[in-house]
N, C-alpha and C positions, 0 to 999 in steps of 0.2 A: 432369709429372702430365700424363694423358690426357684431354685431351677431351671432353666428350662428343660422340656421335654422333647426327646427325637423322634421322628418317627420315618420309618423307609418311605410314607409316602407325605409328598409336600401337597398343600393346598392351592388353590389356584393364588397368584398375588393379585386377581384384580377378586377379590371376595365381594359378594354383595352386602347387602343389609341382613344381616341374623336378626330374628326378632328373639326374646329369652323365653316366651311362648313356643316357638317350634322347637327351640331347641330341649325345653321341658315335653313336648307331645312326641320327639324323637327319641329319648330318655323312655316312657313311656310307653313307646311300640316296642323299644326295647329289653323292658321291664316285662312287660305283659305278653310277648310273644307274636303279639299279631296286633294289627291295626283296630280290628274289632273290637275287641277285649283292654284295650287302650284308651280307645273312643268309650266304651263304658264304663271302664273304670276311671273316667274321668268328667263322664257325663257328658259327654256330647258326643254329636252325631257321627257317624263313620266315615262318610262325604267330608266333611268339615276336617276331621285327622286326616284325612288322605289328600284334601288338600293342601293341609299345613304341612303335610311332609314332603309333596311335590313344590311347593312352595321355597324350603329350605336346601331340598335340592338344586334349584335352578337358580336360587341367589349365591348357590355353591357354584356351579356348574358345573354338579358331577352327582352320580347316583351314592345315595347311602346305602341304600336294601339291593340286593339280587332278589328278584318275585317270579317266584313258582308257584303253580298249583300245590303246593307242600308248605309253603308259608313263602317266610322273608329271611333273609339273614343279611348282615351286614356287610358290606364292601371292606375294601384294607381301608379305603379313607371311612368308612364310616366308624370304623373300628379306633382309629385316630380321632376321629370328633369323639367318639362317645365317651372318650380320656378328658378331656376338654371343658365338653358339655356338663358332664359331673361336678367339674370343677368349680364352674360359670355357676351351677343350678345352687349349687350348694354355698355359695358365696353372697348370690343374690339372697337366699332364705336368711343369714344372718344377718346382710343390710336391712333388709325387711322387717327384722326383731330389733336390730337395733335405734331405729328409726320411730 
């Protein structure tokens, strides 16, 4: 059985609906280092990628990235979500392989 992870930052108790695609887009931005590069890697427009990230932030009622002219950095909440999002994405891939 997996031990629960603990974080300094707690997610709001009234979390809206997150979609798997949004979590995968969130991870793609982290891995690519920018929205534009992540969008290009996934074959989608930068606008669509930005909209997906904004929708995820809206559903969580928090910012996941600090945005500046020099790029994007994860907020503490974004760092906490990254851990869980990687687990969720990996489990979704396993489930899809098993079906």
